[in-house]
Each structure stands twice: as structure tokens, then as C-alpha cells.
C-alpha positions, 0 to 999 in steps of 0.5 A: 875724709878725716871725719868720714874715716873716723865714723866708718870705724865707729870712733869719735869724728875729729882731726888728729895732729897728723891729719892737721899737718896734712891739711896745713900743707894742702892749704899752703900748696893750694894757696888757700888763706888761713881764714878760708881753710878754717871756713872749709873745716867748719863746714864739716865741724860746725862752730857751736853757737850758744855755749861760748861760756862753756868754751871759756870755762874749758879754756880757763880750766886748761890755764889758757886764760883768766876770767874776771866775772865781775867785769865780764873780762877775759885775760890772756897772758902774753906768753900764752898768746905767743904759744897760740901764735906759734901753734897756728904758724903765725910768726908776726902779730897783726899790728906788725903785719899792718906796718909791713902792709902800710909800707907796700905799694898798691900794686904789691897789695893787689899781687897778694890778693890775686895770689889767693883769688881775692877781688882786686878791681874797685877795691880801696887801699884800706880795704885791701889791707883789711882783707889781707890782715883778716885772711890771716895770710902768712907773713913769710909767704907775703914777703917771699912770693906774694908781693912779687910778680912772676917775672921778678928775679931773686936779686930784685926781690932781695933789693925790695926787702932791703928797701922795706927794711929802710922804709920800716926804719928797722935798726939792724946790724946786718940785713942778710944776704939771701931772701930768707935771711932778710925775711928773718931779719924783718920778722925777728926785729919787729917781734923784739921791737916793743921795748925799744919803741916804748923807750923812744918816747917818755911817758910824758912824750907818749901822752902828748903824742896821743893827745895831739893825734886825738886832736887831729883824729877825734875817732882815734880811740874808736879806731884803737878799740876796733883794731885791737878788739878792745871793749867799747866800755874800756877807758883808754889812756897811755898807761892802759895802752902801755899795759896792753903793749900798744906802743906809740909806733903801733898807734901811728901805723893805725893811721893811713899814710895819707892821714899821717901826712896830714899830721906831719904837715900840720906839725910843720915837719920836713916832708923828707924821710919817714913821716911816722919817724919824724912825728915820733922824733918831734915829741922825743925832742920836745921832752929833751928840751924840757929836761935840758931847761928843767930848772927854768921850768921849776921856776916858771921862767917863761922868758928862758923857756921861750928863748930855748924854743919851748912854747908853753902856756903858763897854766900848763907849767905845773903839769908839765913839770910833774911829767918831766920829773917822772921822766927823769926818775924813769931815766934813773931806772926808778919804778914810777908806779901809776897804779898805786898813785891812782889807787890813793888819789881822790877827786880833791887830793892827788899825789904827784908821783909814787916810786915803788922800792919793792912790793911794799915800800914806796916813796911819795914824790911832790913836784912844786914850781915856784915863780919868785924866791924860795919855796916856803909853803911848809904847812900846806905841803906837809898836810898834803903829803901826810894825807897821801902817807895815810892813804898809802898805808891804808893800801898796805904800803910802807912809806919809806920817804916823802921827797919834795922837789922844788926850785929851792927851799926857804931856811924855815922850810928846810928846818921844819922838814928836818924837825917833822916827827910824823914823816920822813921828808927829803928835799931836792932842788930842781937844779940838783935833780938835773945834776944827778940826771946829767951824771947818770946819762954821762956814765957808761955803767951808772950806779944809782939807788932810790935809797939815795933819796931817803937820807932826809933833809936837804939832799946834797945833789953834788955828792949823789952825782959824784957817786953815781 
């Protein structure tokens, strides 16, 4: 009728904002899901089939998105996505809705489908979840009415949401007293969860979790691309996932409950409690142990590491030392810049760590393990870092300092570093970095600046730790 009324008075046939609000209320009252409402509308207003590029260009001119023509990629800012979701009345991202649906029983999933006249018999659990997600059913409706039977009381519904908050392992101060309060708590907590979830695992822990899941589920990358609608040609690693705001918890919830139990059992974890949280904690704890035994890791002391309950192959120690060093720097609130590191690295020479001090200033970090005695290979190390300095400068960056971390340094190494006129070099012993880390963690309001690492020569870790 909205279209016909416009045509009757010889105006352009379109749906106005007023008409849209009425249609939205009708869809809600008639229990029509958003995908069905959209399909009904497009019976009258057909979707253009051949001018996708024109549509993209129009959206680009409006400032809704950006287009990289060279790589045929479209980018939409997180802030714009939030606005688009708000305009559609979408309170929760699909990845968070998926978590809720994974936490519901089969009967509750069936109740949702029945409410919208969807088929239930003979439908597998995974298909039910897929159908609900792609029907774009409002999460508030799901939690307020759709999962419940008609005979369930208000108190029973509130208790179910209380249990759901526990099942989702949401860290909340108050769960609320009314049904709407508890729905608000669930939605708001999930919407604000990304930062906490990234902080739950270090960069190294996230990488290890992702690698472990890929071993158990070789098709994990394909599943990620499908569920998050990423290009098939996209190369995925944890840095890319982090840039796309895909957290470790998001990945764990992509796997079904049965698949997660398989991982839990293969990792010999407890069968009590939230399986996804147990898996997450196991990787966080593994890195905590490595940080605690950081000096032994630097010395490649396998016996001490084994005594601490850390199983690691000797061939992996160098890479793990580099990863844990990055994690310590991140804990100290330093900006470990993987983009610059990748830009300056070549197949032959790879810098270990790049710390960004500002848009233009960086610190180049090298993490060196040494099994017996002091680290003494100055000529080799200096050639490496000077090559990295040149590449950074070619990228328009100023290298404020080169920082070398090792178990300990020979006197000759220290003297050579202090006398080097080509680059500014600071030396930091692994035990000293651990001391700084411990002091930082012990303070309620620690004060640490990357400039403390730019003094040159062998740094006095005790003095830095004392002044944090």
C-alpha cells in the first residue's frame, strides 16, 4: 500500500520513515522475522541484480564505506557498523548471538523456531542455530519470550536468564531484578566484552590457542571465513583476527558444544565447569608459567623448565622466548607493532620486536637466548640490528634505540655496544626484565615509560623497577 499510494498521486514510489516504523511494528506483532519482512518488501521493491558496483560507489560517496580497488576490498568502520545495527534495531552482533544460542537447550531452540512458524522436526541442532541467526530474530525477543513455553512463569524466566549469565561466564556486578534488567545485563556485557577477551590471552597465548584448534579442526580457517564472511583469498593469522575484532572466545564459540568437549578431553582438562573457559584458562596459565620462569627460558635451561611443569622442545625455545618477551612488553603497556615488523622483514632477516613510541619513532628489540655463559656475539648481532635500522628508516621511521635482551652479556659485548657510534644500543638482562615486570604488576598505579629503555649501555633494571 505504501507504494500504491505514492503511485496514485504520481509520486516516486518509496517507503518513508513513518511507513517503515509502521511496517516494523506490524512485523513484530505478526511474529515475522527480519529476513521474512525483508523478503516481503522486496516482492514489491525488487533488489537490483546487476549494479552492485553502483551501489557500492553510492555508499562510498555517503561515507558509509571505503573501497580498495586494487585489492577489490570493501572496508566498513566499526563505528559505522554500530550505527547500521542500531538503525536495524540490532542490539547484538551475530557472533554474540551465536554464544547465547550455543548455550540454549535443543528444546529452547525449537521454541524459537516454532514462534516464527519455522520447521522443527528432523532439524539438527546446528541447523536450528544457523536458521535463527540468519532469520535475524531480535535477541531481546528471544530472551524475553521466544525460548520459553507459554506456561512458564515470570520467576521461572528470570531464573533461566540468571543461569544463562552463569553459562556464558559473564563477569557482572549485578544481574538485575526484573526480566528486562537481566536481558539488558546480558546484551550490554557482551557488547563491551571484546577488550577483556583480548586481554584474557596474550598475543602468544592467542597464537598458541589458534594453532592448537587448527590441529584438532583442520577446517577451522574455512569455518572462520564462512561465519565471518571473509574473502577466500584472505590469509588468516591471529594478528589479522585481532584487527577484525575476532576474539579467542569468538573462535571457541564457532565450534559446537560437542566439538569443544573433544578439545577439552584431548587436552586432559577437567570435565566440570564451562569447557570453553577451561580451554581459555589453560592457555593463559601456560604463558604465566613461562613468564614466571623467563630467566630459565632465556638460558635454555630445559631441566628447570621441566621442573616447573613446562613441557617444551629445545627447538621451540627461541621462538617462545621472543613471544613471551613481546607479552611482557605488552603488559608494560608498550605498543608492540607487528605491522611495521612485517613491513621491514625479509625472507632472510627478521626483526624480533618493534615497539612504537609515536607515529614516527620506534625501538628495535632483539631477544637472544644463550645456553652456556654470557652472550658474546656482538659482530653478528650488530650487523643484524643495523640492517633493521636501515629498513625502518626506509619506511620513514626514526629508530630511537636498539634494545637487546639476553640472559647476560660478556664484558666485551657491553663495551662494544657502548662504543658503537652507528646506532644507540641498550642492553637488558632477562632477569632484569622479569624484575621490571614484577614491579609493574605489583603496583596499583605503575608508572613506566619506554624512554627508560633508551638510556644506552647495560640498563640498571633494579633502578628502573624501583622507580616504576
